[in-house]
C-alpha positions in Angstrom: -82.9 -61.0 -52.6 -80.1 -59.9 -55.1 -79.7 -62.2 -57.9 -76.3 -62.0 -59.6 -76.1 -60.4 -63.1 -77.2 -62.1 -65.8 -74.7 -61.9 -69.0 -76.4 -62.4 -72.2 -74.2 -63.1 -75.0 -76.3 -61.7 -78.1 -76.9 -58.5 -76.0 -72.8 -58.1 -75.6 -72.5 -58.7 -79.2 -75.4 -56.0 -79.9 -73.6 -53.6 -78.0 -70.1 -54.2 -79.6 -72.1 -53.9 -83.4 -73.8 -50.8 -82.5 -70.4 -49.3 -81.4 -69.1 -50.2 -84.7 -71.9 -48.9 -86.6 -71.6 -45.4 -84.6 -67.9 -45.7 -85.7 -68.9 -46.4 -89.2 -71.6 -43.8 -89.7 -69.2 -41.3 -88.1 -65.9 -42.2 -90.4 -64.3 -43.4 -87.5 -63.4 -46.9 -87.9 -59.8 -48.0 -87.8 -57.5 -50.8 -89.0 -58.8 -53.9 -86.8 -62.1 -52.6 -85.5 -63.4 -54.7 -88.0 -61.2 -58.2 -86.6 -62.3 -56.7 -83.1 -66.0 -57.1 -84.6 -65.6 -60.7 -86.2 -63.8 -61.9 -83.3 -67.2 -60.6 -80.7 -69.0 -62.2 -83.0 -67.2 -65.3 -83.3 -66.8 -65.6 -79.5 -70.8 -64.6 -78.2 -72.8 -65.7 -81.1 -71.4 -68.3 -83.2 -74.1 -70.4 -84.6 -76.0 -66.6 -85.5 -75.8 -66.4 -89.9 -77.5 -63.8 -89.7 -75.2 -62.0 -87.2 -72.0 -63.6 -89.6 -73.6 -62.6 -93.0 -74.3 -58.9 -91.6 -70.3 -58.5 -90.3 -68.7 -59.7 -93.0 -71.5 -57.0 -95.1 -70.3 -54.8 -93.0 -66.7 -55.6 -93.4 -66.6 -55.6 -96.9 -68.7 -52.4 -97.0 -66.8 -50.2 -94.6 -63.9 -50.4 -97.1 -66.1 -48.6 -99.5 -68.2 -47.1 -97.9 -67.7 -46.3 -93.7 -71.3 -44.6 -93.3 -73.2 -46.8 -95.3 -71.8 -49.7 -93.9 -72.6 -48.1 -90.4 -76.2 -47.6 -91.4 -76.8 -51.1 -93.1 -75.2 -52.9 -89.6 -77.5 -50.4 -87.8 -80.8 -51.6 -89.6 -79.5 -54.7 -89.3 -79.1 -54.9 -85.3 -82.8 -53.1 -85.6 -85.0 -56.3 -86.3 -82.1 -58.7 -85.1 -83.1 -60.9 -82.3 -85.5 -58.6 -81.1 -87.1 -61.2 -78.8 -84.0 -62.4 -76.7 -83.0 -58.7 -76.1 -86.7 -58.6 -74.8 -86.3 -61.3 -72.6 -83.1 -60.3 -71.2 -85.2 -57.3 -70.3 -87.6 -58.6 -68.6 -84.9 -61.0 -66.9 -83.6 -57.9 -65.5 -86.9 -56.4 -64.6 -88.1 -59.2 -62.6 -84.3 -59.1 -60.8 -85.0 -55.8 -59.7 -88.5 -56.1 -59.0 -87.4 -59.4 -56.8 -85.5 -56.6 -54.6 -88.8 -54.3 -53.8 -89.9 -55.0 -50.3 -93.4 -56.8 -50.1 -94.0 -53.6 -47.3 -91.8 -50.8 -46.3 -90.4 -51.0 -42.4 -93.2 -47.9 -41.1 -95.8 -50.4 -42.6 -95.1 -52.7 -39.7 -94.2 -50.3 -36.9 -97.2 -49.7 -33.9 -96.4 -46.4 -33.6 -98.0 -45.8 -37.3 -101.2 -47.4 -36.1 -100.2 -50.9 -37.6 -100.5 -54.1 -34.4 
């Protein structure tokens, strides 16, 4: 049984924020990156106050110190919503386990000694 891919907005936002944090740490942030991160936060986790505060802090700090802002955002992501991300990992694992057969074909073949 193959299930549809599961889209989790928390994970999607986390990946976007992680990409921005890395860009900040490596001084690669460009004009418009902050707007993209804020838009992703509004679209994907609109009611998450901690994410809103972290993004706002990142954007202000990035104007002064990109590496520091990136490190701060990465620190935030380390503990943020870890339960939700673990739950997504469990859903993914369960979907993969659903695809594993109970028995392999050779285990049911009569020429292998099974009846």
